[in-house]
C-alpha positions as CSV (number, residue, x, y, z in Angstrom):
1,M,16.9,0.0,-45.6
2,P,13.5,0.2,-43.8
3,S,13.9,1.5,-40.3
4,V,12.5,0.4,-36.9
5,A,12.3,2.0,-33.5
6,F,11.5,0.5,-30.1
7,H,10.0,1.7,-26.8
8,T,9.9,-0.6,-23.8
9,L,7.7,-0.2,-20.8
10,G,8.0,-2.2,-17.5
11,C,10.5,-4.7,-16.2
12,K,14.0,-5.7,-17.0
13,L,12.6,-8.9,-18.6
14,N,10.8,-6.7,-21.2
15,F,14.1,-4.9,-22.0
16,A,15.8,-8.2,-22.5
17,E,13.1,-9.4,-24.8
18,T,13.0,-6.1,-26.8
19,S,16.7,-6.8,-27.6
20,T,15.8,-10.2,-29.1
21,I,12.9,-8.7,-31.1
22,A,15.3,-6.0,-32.4
23,K,17.8,-8.7,-33.5
24,D,15.1,-10.3,-35.6
25,F,14.5,-7.0,-37.3
26,R,18.2,-6.5,-38.0
27,N,18.4,-10.0,-39.4
28,N,15.6,-9.1,-41.8
29,G,17.2,-6.0,-43.2
30,F,15.9,-3.3,-40.9
31,E,18.0,-0.4,-39.5
32,E,17.3,0.4,-35.8
33,V,16.8,4.2,-35.2
34,G,15.8,6.4,-32.3
35,F,12.1,6.7,-31.4
36,K,12.0,10.3,-32.5
37,E,13.6,9.8,-35.8
38,G,10.6,9.0,-38.0
39,A,10.9,5.2,-38.3
40,D,9.0,3.1,-40.8
41,V,8.0,0.7,-38.0
42,Y,7.4,1.4,-34.3
43,V,7.4,-1.5,-31.8
44,I,6.0,-0.8,-28.4
45,N,6.7,-3.5,-25.8
46,T,4.1,-3.0,-23.1
47,C,3.6,-3.8,-19.4
48,S,0.4,-4.7,-17.5
49,V,1.6,-4.2,-13.9
50,T,0.7,-0.5,-13.7
51,E,-2.9,0.7,-13.6
52,N,-2.1,3.2,-16.3
53,A,-1.1,0.6,-19.0
54,D,-3.8,1.9,-21.3
55,R,-2.9,5.5,-21.0
56,E,0.9,4.8,-21.2
57,C,0.3,2.8,-24.4
58,R,-1.8,5.6,-26.0
59,N,0.8,8.2,-25.1
60,I,3.6,6.2,-26.7
61,V,1.6,5.6,-29.8
62,G,0.9,9.3,-30.1
63,R,4.7,10.0,-29.8
64,A,5.4,7.6,-32.6
65,L,2.8,9.1,-34.9
66,R,4.1,12.6,-34.2
67,A,7.5,11.5,-35.4
68,N,6.1,9.8,-38.5
69,P,2.3,9.9,-39.2
70,D,2.8,7.1,-41.7
71,G,4.7,4.9,-39.2
72,F,3.5,1.3,-38.8
73,V,2.7,0.8,-35.1
74,V,3.1,-2.7,-33.5
75,I,2.0,-3.4,-29.9
76,V,3.5,-6.4,-28.1
77,G,4.1,-7.5,-24.5
78,C,1.9,-8.3,-21.4
79,Y,-0.7,-5.6,-22.0
80,A,-1.1,-6.8,-25.6
81,Q,-1.7,-10.4,-24.4
82,L,-4.2,-9.4,-21.8
83,K,-6.2,-6.7,-23.6
84,P,-5.7,-7.2,-27.4
85,E,-9.2,-6.2,-28.4
86,Q,-8.9,-3.0,-26.4
87,I,-5.6,-2.1,-28.1
88,M,-7.0,-3.0,-31.6
89,E,-9.4,0.0,-31.3
90,M,-6.6,2.5,-30.4
91,P,-6.2,5.1,-33.2
92,G,-2.9,4.6,-35.0
93,V,-2.3,1.0,-34.0
94,D,-1.8,-1.4,-36.9
95,L,-0.8,-4.7,-35.4
96,V,-1.2,-6.4,-32.0
97,L,0.8,-9.5,-31.1
98,G,0.5,-11.9,-28.2
99,A,2.9,-13.7,-25.9
100,T,4.4,-16.1,-28.4
101,E,3.9,-14.1,-31.6
102,K,6.0,-11.1,-30.4
103,F,9.2,-12.9,-31.1
104,N,8.3,-13.2,-34.8
105,V,7.1,-9.7,-35.5
106,T,8.6,-9.5,-39.0
107,Q,6.5,-12.4,-40.2
108,F,3.4,-10.4,-39.5
109,L,4.3,-7.0,-41.0
110,G,3.1,-7.3,-44.6
111,A,3.3,-4.2,-46.7
112,L,3.7,-1.8,-43.8
113,E,0.6,0.1,-44.8
114,K,-1.4,2.0,-42.2
115,T,-4.6,0.2,-41.2
116,E,-8.0,1.8,-41.7
117,G,-10.2,0.7,-38.8
118,P,-9.3,-1.9,-36.2
119,A,-5.7,-3.2,-36.1
120,Q,-4.7,-6.7,-37.1
121,M,-4.4,-9.0,-34.1
122,H,-2.6,-12.3,-33.6
123,S,-2.7,-13.6,-30.1
124,C,-2.4,-17.1,-28.8
125,E,-4.3,-18.7,-25.9
126,I,-2.0,-18.3,-22.9
127,G,-1.9,-22.0,-22.4
128,E,0.0,-22.2,-25.7
129,A,2.8,-20.1,-24.3
130,N,4.9,-23.0,-23.1
131,T,8.2,-22.5,-25.0
132,F,11.2,-20.5,-23.8
133,V,12.9,-17.9,-26.0
134,S,16.4,-16.8,-24.9
135,S,16.9,-13.1,-24.6
136,Y,19.4,-10.5,-23.2
137,S,19.4,-6.8,-23.4
138,A,22.0,-5.1,-25.5
139,G,23.1,-1.5,-26.0
140,D,24.1,-0.6,-22.4
141,R,27.8,-1.0,-22.0
142,T,27.6,-1.1,-18.2
143,R,25.2,-4.0,-17.6
144,A,23.0,-6.5,-19.4
145,F,19.8,-8.2,-18.3
146,L,19.9,-11.9,-19.1
147,K,16.6,-13.8,-19.2
148,V,16.9,-17.2,-17.6
149,Q,13.2,-18.0,-16.8
150,D,9.7,-16.9,-18.0
151,G,6.1,-17.3,-16.8
152,C,4.8,-18.2,-13.3
153,D,2.9,-21.0,-11.7
154,Y,2.0,-19.0,-8.6
155,K,-1.6,-18.0,-8.2
156,C,-1.2,-14.7,-6.2
157,T,-4.7,-13.2,-6.1
158,Y,-3.7,-9.7,-7.3
159,C,-1.5,-10.7,-10.2
160,T,-2.2,-11.0,-14.0
161,I,1.3,-12.1,-14.9
162,P,0.4,-15.9,-15.3
163,L,-2.4,-14.7,-17.6
164,A,0.0,-12.6,-19.6
165,R,3.1,-14.9,-19.8
166,G,1.9,-18.4,-19.1
167,I,3.4,-21.2,-17.1
168,S,6.9,-21.2,-15.5
169,R,9.6,-22.4,-17.9
170,S,13.4,-22.0,-18.2
171,D,16.3,-21.9,-20.5
172,T,18.8,-24.8,-20.2
173,L,21.9,-24.2,-18.1
174,E,24.2,-24.5,-21.1
175,N,22.2,-21.9,-23.0
176,V,22.3,-19.5,-20.1
177,V,26.1,-19.9,-19.7
178,S,26.6,-19.5,-23.4
179,R,24.6,-16.3,-23.5
180,A,26.3,-15.0,-20.4
181,Q,29.7,-15.6,-22.0
182,E,28.5,-13.7,-25.2
183,I,27.7,-10.7,-22.9
184,A,31.1,-11.0,-21.2
185,E,32.9,-11.0,-24.6
186,K,31.2,-7.8,-25.5
187,G,33.0,-6.2,-22.6
188,I,29.9,-5.6,-20.5
189,P,31.0,-5.8,-16.8
190,E,27.7,-6.7,-15.1
191,I,25.1,-9.3,-15.8
192,V,21.7,-9.2,-14.1
193,L,19.7,-12.5,-14.0
194,T,16.1,-11.8,-14.8
195,G,12.8,-13.6,-15.1
196,V,9.2,-13.6,-13.8
197,N,10.2,-15.9,-11.0
198,V,13.9,-16.6,-11.3
199,G,14.1,-18.8,-8.2
200,D,11.7,-21.2,-9.9
201,Y,14.5,-21.8,-12.5
202,G,14.6,-25.5,-13.6
203,K,11.1,-26.0,-15.0
204,G,11.3,-27.2,-18.6
205,E,10.8,-25.7,-22.0
206,F,7.6,-27.6,-22.4
207,G,5.0,-27.6,-19.5
208,N,6.3,-28.7,-16.2
209,K,9.1,-31.0,-17.4
210,R,12.2,-30.2,-15.4
211,H,15.7,-29.8,-16.5
212,E,18.5,-31.5,-14.6
213,N,19.6,-28.3,-13.0
214,T,18.3,-26.1,-10.2
215,F,18.7,-22.3,-9.7
216,M,21.5,-23.0,-7.3
217,E,23.4,-25.1,-9.9
218,L,22.9,-22.3,-12.4
219,V,24.4,-19.8,-10.0
220,E,27.4,-22.1,-9.4
221,A,27.9,-22.6,-13.2
222,L,27.8,-18.9,-14.0
223,D,30.2,-18.1,-11.1
224,Q,32.7,-20.7,-12.3
225,R,32.5,-20.5,-16.1
226,V,31.7,-16.9,-17.1
227,D,34.5,-14.3,-17.1
228,V,32.6,-11.2,-16.0
229,D,33.2,-8.7,-13.1
230,R,29.7,-8.9,-11.6
231,M,26.5,-10.9,-11.5
232,R,23.4,-9.8,-9.8
233,I,20.1,-11.6,-9.1
234,S,17.3,-9.2,-10.0
235,S,14.5,-10.4,-7.7
236,I,13.8,-13.7,-5.9
237,E,10.9,-15.0,-3.9
238,P,11.7,-15.5,-0.2
239,N,10.5,-19.1,-0.2
240,L,12.9,-19.8,-3.1
241,L,15.9,-18.0,-1.6
242,R,17.5,-21.0,0.0
243,N,20.2,-20.7,2.6
244,E,22.7,-22.4,0.3
245,I,22.2,-19.6,-2.3
246,I,22.8,-16.9,0.4
247,E,25.9,-18.7,1.6
248,F,27.3,-19.3,-1.9
249,T,26.8,-15.7,-3.1
250,H,28.5,-14.5,0.1
251,R,31.6,-16.6,-0.8
252,S,31.4,-15.7,-4.5
253,K,33.8,-13.1,-6.0
254,K,31.2,-12.4,-8.8
255,F,27.7,-12.5,-7.3
256,V,27.3,-9.2,-5.5
257,P,25.9,-8.6,-1.9
258,H,22.5,-7.4,-3.0
259,F,19.1,-9.2,-2.9
260,H,15.7,-7.9,-3.9
261,I,13.1,-9.9,-2.1
262,P,9.3,-9.4,-2.7
263,L,7.4,-9.2,0.6
264,Q,4.1,-7.5,-0.5
265,S,2.7,-7.4,3.1
266,G,4.0,-7.8,6.6
267,S,0.7,-9.0,7.8
268,D,0.2,-12.8,7.8
269,T,-3.6,-12.2,7.4
270,L,-3.0,-10.4,4.1
271,L,-0.3,-12.8,2.9
272,K,-2.9,-15.5,3.2
273,L,-5.5,-13.5,1.2
274,M,-2.8,-12.8,-1.4
275,K,-2.0,-16.5,-1.6
276,R,1.7,-15.9,-1.1
277,R,3.8,-18.9,-0.3
278,Y,5.3,-17.8,3.0
279,M,4.5,-16.0,6.2
280,S,6.3,-13.0,7.6
281,G,8.3,-15.2,10.0
282,L,10.1,-16.9,7.1
283,Y,10.8,-13.5,5.5
284,R,12.4,-12.3,8.7
285,Q,14.5,-15.4,8.9
286,R,15.8,-14.8,5.3
287,V,16.8,-11.2,6.1
288,E,18.5,-12.2,9.3
289,T,20.4,-15.0,7.5
290,I,21.6,-12.6,4.8
291,K,22.8,-10.0,7.3
292,A,24.5,-12.6,9.5
293,A,26.5,-13.7,6.5
294,N,27.4,-10.2,5.4
295,P,26.1,-7.1,7.3
296,D,26.9,-4.9,4.3
297,T,24.5,-6.7,2.0
298,C,21.8,-4.4,0.5
299,I,18.2,-5.8,0.7
300,G,15.4,-4.3,-1.4
301,V,11.7,-5.1,-0.7
302,D,8.5,-5.0,-2.8
303,V,5.4,-4.1,-0.8
304,I,1.8,-3.5,-1.8
305,V,-0.5,-1.0,0.0
306,G,-4.3,-0.8,-0.1
307,F,-5.0,-4.5,-0.8
308,P,-8.6,-5.5,-0.1
309,G,-9.1,-6.1,3.6
310,E,-6.1,-4.0,4.6
311,T,-7.4,-2.2,7.7
312,E,-5.4,0.5,9.4
313,E,-4.3,-2.1,12.0
314,L,-3.1,-4.5,9.3
315,F,-1.3,-1.7,7.4
316,L,0.5,-0.8,10.6
317,E,1.5,-4.4,11.0
318,T,3.3,-4.1,7.7
319,Y,4.7,-0.7,8.6
320,N,6.1,-1.8,11.9
321,F,7.4,-5.1,10.5
322,L,9.4,-3.1,7.9
323,N,10.5,-0.5,10.3
324,E,12.1,-3.1,12.6
325,L,13.6,-5.1,9.7
326,D,17.2,-4.5,8.7
327,I,16.5,-3.7,5.0
328,S,17.8,-1.0,2.7
329,Y,15.0,0.3,0.5
330,L,11.4,-0.3,-0.6
331,H,9.6,-0.4,-3.9
332,V,6.1,0.6,-2.9
333,F,3.1,-0.3,-5.1
334,T,-0.4,1.0,-4.7
335,Y,-2.9,-1.8,-5.2
336,S,-5.1,-1.5,-8.2
337,E,-7.9,-3.8,-9.3
338,R,-7.1,-6.2,-12.2
339,A,-9.7,-7.9,-14.3
340,N,-9.8,-11.7,-13.9
341,T,-8.1,-11.8,-10.5
342,L,-9.6,-13.1,-7.3
343,A,-8.6,-9.9,-5.4
344,A,-10.8,-7.7,-7.7
345,G,-13.9,-9.3,-6.1
346,M,-12.8,-9.3,-2.5
347,E,-14.5,-7.3,0.2
348,G,-12.9,-4.5,2.2
349,V,-12.0,-2.2,-0.6
350,V,-9.6,0.5,0.6
351,P,-10.5,4.0,-0.7
352,I,-8.1,5.5,-3.2
353,P,-7.0,8.4,-1.0
354,E,-6.2,6.0,1.8
355,R,-4.1,3.9,-0.5
356,K,-2.2,6.9,-1.5
357,R,-1.6,8.0,2.1
358,R,-0.2,4.6,3.0
359,N,2.0,4.6,-0.1
360,K,3.4,8.0,1.0
361,M,4.1,6.7,4.5
362,L,6.1,3.7,3.2
363,R,8.0,5.8,0.7
364,I,9.1,8.1,3.5
365,L,10.1,5.0,5.5
366,S,12.0,3.8,2.4
367,E,14.0,7.0,2.3
368,K,14.9,6.6,6.0
369,K,16.0,3.0,5.5
370,K,18.1,4.0,2.4
371,R,19.7,6.9,4.2
372,A,20.6,4.6,7.2
373,F,22.1,2.0,4.9
374,Y,24.1,4.5,3.0
375,E,25.4,6.0,6.3
376,S,26.4,2.5,7.4
377,Q,28.7,2.3,4.4
378,L,30.6,5.6,4.8
379,G,34.3,5.1,5.5
380,K,34.2,1.6,3.7
381,R,36.0,0.7,0.5
382,R,33.7,-0.7,-2.1
383,P,34.1,-1.6,-5.8
384,I,32.1,0.9,-7.9
385,L,30.9,0.2,-11.5
386,F,30.7,3.6,-13.2
387,E,28.4,4.4,-16.0
388,G,29.7,5.9,-19.2
389,E,27.6,9.0,-19.4
390,N,28.7,12.6,-18.6
391,R,25.8,14.4,-16.9
392,E,26.7,18.0,-16.5
393,G,30.2,17.3,-15.3
394,Y,29.2,14.3,-13.1
395,M,29.2,10.5,-13.5
396,Y,27.2,8.0,-11.6
397,G,27.6,4.3,-10.7
398,Y,26.7,1.6,-8.2
399,S,28.8,-0.1,-5.6
400,D,28.7,-3.9,-5.5
401,N,26.1,-3.6,-2.7
402,Y,23.9,-1.2,-4.7
403,V,24.9,2.1,-3.2
404,R,24.3,4.9,-5.8
405,V,27.4,7.0,-6.2
406,R,28.2,10.3,-7.8
407,T,31.5,11.8,-8.6
408,F,33.2,14.2,-11.1
409,W,33.3,13.1,-14.7
410,D,36.4,11.1,-15.5
411,P,36.4,9.3,-18.9
412,E,39.0,6.9,-17.5
413,L,36.4,5.4,-15.2
414,A,33.6,5.0,-17.7
415,N,32.1,1.5,-17.8
416,K,34.8,0.3,-15.4
417,T,35.0,-1.0,-11.9
418,K,37.3,0.7,-9.4
419,T,37.5,0.5,-5.6
420,F,37.0,3.8,-3.7
421,C,36.2,4.8,-0.1
422,L,32.6,6.0,0.4
423,S,33.0,9.4,2.1
424,G,29.7,11.3,2.3
425,I,26.1,11.8,1.2
426,C,25.2,14.9,-0.9
427,D,21.9,16.8,-0.7
428,E,20.5,14.9,-3.6
429,G,21.0,11.6,-1.8
430,F,24.0,10.2,-3.7
431,V,27.1,8.9,-2.0
432,T,30.4,10.8,-2.7
433,L,33.9,9.4,-2.8
434,E,37.0,10.1,-0.8
435,V,38.9,10.8,-4.0
436,E,37.0,14.1,-4.4
437,S,38.5,15.6,-1.4
438,R,41.9,15.1,-2.9
439,T,41.2,16.2,-6.5
440,A,38.5,18.8,-6.4
441,N,39.1,22.4,-5.7
442,A,37.2,24.2,-3.0
443,T,34.6,25.7,-5.4
444,D,33.9,22.4,-7.1
445,F,33.7,20.4,-3.9
446,S,31.1,22.8,-2.4
447,R,28.7,21.6,-5.1
448,I,28.7,18.1,-3.8
């Protein structure tokens, strides 16, 4: 059998789609192997969000060719759609596929002979990316990422995702429920709903034709019809996080008390420049509504520093807004210019060292917020989903409200959900469990 290996960069959606691409290879007689094992074909699923997309892609290509100099290298994903000509010229790359072609890689492989000169390229115009391909990640026994939506109709001035993935479109409710049940039947205890803009779920498979169902109806159907321990919403825009969704997930026995809500800036001036679809006041209302329903809910935030026009005063608006807000952690991104975006031509460019300084300030704030949230959970009993990996005598997991937990390795807990009391925070920042004080000897416990 010919062999294939995969490497995925970027978001959870990419991981879900890599699994679908891998299934196509298996159906066509390929054996999947590890990336270091000298595969016949290497498929690299790329991301365009980071400013280092080019360097990351080159590094991964180099790793593939060190494992097998004759390996046939295929590049797919957002970076491949945005910069196919640039990737074609990379040494060692044989095939570049765009947003729609990536789901049919095996049809473009040919004789698997290394290319002399520029790679082959097959890339659609992004306006042609208007169909939905169902995907979910496989291989992790603890959780699966289930794709329910793709593309984006928003026109944020800093973002290339609409150029890389096309218009917003969704799977049907019945297809999503069916895929979720497949995951549950594999014994995977947690499903994470993913997409580019999941709250926009409901837009049709072709263009802007709408299904009969909304995201709220999808959440209700999954809650009622899928036999799984946990469901989690990966990320949802604040203007699409309706109060009814907050109230329903609070009542649900499956949807966990955890929301990740992009903010990007706490300054209304910058939110307008970014062309976001809300102001800071609405964001504050969403956080207050969530915490009123359940004070133990974990809330994560995306924020960008160094956007054009972000003066020190406007940055401090964001810092103070976040400092006062009852949130749990931050994902901090340093703004970087992207070709073909409005922001790239805006005035008020922030120097790179200043962008990095602001990033560091918010990362420190994130650690403080995370520590405060973890401390608020000590002494409380929470269901913990443990991962099935023994790491030097320890195992790790997450509570339903996204507290990262570490305890001594116990194979009986692997990939299972058990309820424990959260008892303390170790030096590395993980929360420990009350059970350790009863089972560990003094020497072992001193390591926690």
